[in-house]
N, C-alpha and C positions, 0 to 999 in steps of 0.2 A: 071569310078570309079578311084580314084587318087592312090590307093595302089594295083591295079590288078597285080598279078604275084609275089608279095612280100610275104616273110615269116617273121613275126615279132615275137620276144619273148617279152612277158610282165612279168616282175617279180612282186611278191606281188599281184597276179591276183585273189585270192580267193574271194575278197570282195572290196567294196569301189572304190576308184580311179582306182586301177589296173583293176578291172572288168570293169570299164566304158571304159578305153583305149582299152581293148580286144574287147569289143562289137563294139564301135565306129570305130575302124580300120577295123574290119572284114566287116562292112557294106560298107566300102570303097574298099572292094575286097581282103584284106590280109588274108593269112592263119596264124592262131595265134598259137603260143606255150605258154600256160598259165602255169606259174610256181609259186609255193608258198610252204611254209612248211605245210600248210593246204591243203585239199583237193579242187581242182579246178573243180570238176565235175559240179557244179552248174553253174559256169561261162562258161564252155564248152557247156552246154545245152542251155544257153541264146545266146551264139554265133551262135550256130547251128540253134536256132529258127530265128535268125536275117539273115540266109541265109549263114553263113560262115562256115569255116572249122576250127577245134580247136583240138589241142593235149594237153591234160591236164596232167601235170606231177607234183609230189611231188619232190621238190629240195629245198636245203638250200643254200642261197647265200654265207654262210660262209664255205661251204664244197665244195671244188673244185672238188673232184671226182663226186659228184652229179651233178654238172654243166657240167662237161665233158661228163657224161652220157646224159644229157639233149641235148647237142649239137649234140651227136651221133644220138640220137632219132629224132632230127629236121631234120638232113641230110637225115636219111633212110625214113622218112615220107613224107618230103616236098622237098627234094633235096637240102636244104641249108638254110641259114638265111641271110637276107638282112638289117635287122634292129633290135634294141633292145630298149625297154623302161625299164630303170633301175629305177623301182618305188618301190621295196622292201625297207622297212626302219623301224627301231625301233623308235616308236613314242607313240602310245597309251599306251604302257607297261611303259614308262619312268615316273619317278617321278620328278616334278619340284622342285626348291628350290634355295636358296641362293648359290652361286658358290662354297663356301667353305664347304657346307653341302651335296653336291651331293655324293652319295656313289661311291667308285672307281669301284666296280663291275659294276654299271650302266654306267658309263663313258666308261669303256672298251667294254662293250657290244654294246653300242651305235656306237662306232668307228668300232667295229668289223663288224656290219651289214651295216651301212650307208655309210662307207668309204671302208674298206676292200671287202665288198660284191660287190661294183661296179667294183672295180678292178678285182675281180675273174670272174665276169660275162664278162667283156671285154676280158679277157684272153681266156675264153671258146668260144666266138662266133667270135672274129676278124679272126681267121683262115678261118671261113666259109665265111666271107666277103670278104677275100682276094681271095678266090676261085672264088667267084662271080664277083670280079673286082670293087666293090664298096659296100658302107654300110652306114648306118646312126645309131649312138648311141645318144640316148636321155636320159639324165640323169635328175633325179628330184631333184632339189635344194629346196629352201624355201625362203619366206620373211624373216624368222629367220635369213638367212645368209646376205641378202642384206639390211636389216633394222636394225637387231639386236633383240635380245630377252632376256630380263631380266628374270632371273629365270629359264632359260632353256639353259645354256651355253653349256651343252654337245650336245644338239640337234643342236644349232645354229652353233657350231664349225664344227660339222660332216657335216652340210650342206654347210658351206663355203668351206670345203674340196672338196665337189662335184664340186664346181665351178673351183677350181684348177685342179681337174682331167680333167674336160672338157676342159680347155684352153690348158693344156699341151698336152693331147692326140690329140686335133685338129691339133696342130703343128707337132706332130709326125706321125699322120696317113694321114694327107691331101694329100700327094703325091701318096698315094694308093687309092685316091677317097673315103675315109672313113671319113666321116663328123661326129663331135662330137658337140652337143649343149646341153643346159640345160634349163629346165623350172623351174621358181621360183614362185610358187603359194602364195598367201595369205592364210589365214586360210579357209580350205575347210570343210564344214559340213558333217562329215563322222563319222562312229562308233568310229574310232580311235581318232578323235578330242573330241568326247563326253568323251571317256575314259580319255584322257589326262587331260582335263580341269574339269572332274567331274561336281560337282554342280555349278562351276563358268563358264561354257560354255556360257550361254546366256549373261553374263556380258562381258565376253571377246569377243564374237562375235559382240556385239553392239559396244564396244570400237574399235575394228579393222575396222568395216565397217564405222564408223564415220570418220576415218582417210584416207579413200580412196576417190579418186576424184569421183568414182561411189560407192555410199554409200550402197552397197548391199554385203551380204555375198556369197561366191562361193559355188557351188555345184560341184560334181564329173565331170558332163557332160560339165561344163564350161572350163575344160582343154583339152578336146578331140581334138577340132579343131587345136589347136597349135601343139599337137603331131602329127596329121595326116599331117599337113604342113611340119613338120620336117622330117618325114619318107618319104615324097613323093619327086618326082623329082623337084617339084615347088621350093624347097629350096636348089637346087643342088649347089649353090655358097654361102651358108650360113654355117659357121662353127665356132667354138670357142665362140659362143654367148650364153648369159643367157638371156632368154626372161622372164620378169616378166609378170605373170598373176594374178595380185593383185589389179585390179580395180583402178589402177593409184596411188599407194602409193609411189613407188620408181621409179624414172626416171634415168635409166642408160645412 
């Protein structure tokens, strides 16, 4: 198993893609710390049914104190943290629209969760990675950042910032053997996507798939293999990279 002996924090793990990461990485031997603003008990149950260990915690990525408490619980329960998947993001609750009609409160909330949240999570877990002598930070960006997204400027900008965080932290932390990479998915069919697009989801999904070299829409499980690779020792010389998982839409 590729992740045996590693403890991995997965943020936004109560449902959707975060839950898929937690289950898939547990199947590869990792102990999972599943966190979300919502209850992760169902995710923990599914991880355990898959034969894994899971500590489910309620934590808010915008609240540094809750993340520090999470890191302390992870250390006491599993001895430390060797990887994190920074998956939590404001997406489904956002309202799209022309750039000059986006509400300022929505813009600020998007930056707070999607950008500051990753900074907070890294501040919470990097000390444990330093104790371990290595680590892997996996940030979740988006096709919105690499291709552009009309009528979703707040989301696209926040996900572009994720790439900036990834590249800068990779240079800062590399000498401590802490790697930092990003995954940039195309549209993934999840409850959050359905909520964001509303009645236009089918139309948007068809248009996005048609622009891909592999003209099919992604599901949550399609992202798990890339995350496993980035958390594993197989990628120990890979850092600062943004890996598109987008069916061949953007070639970086």
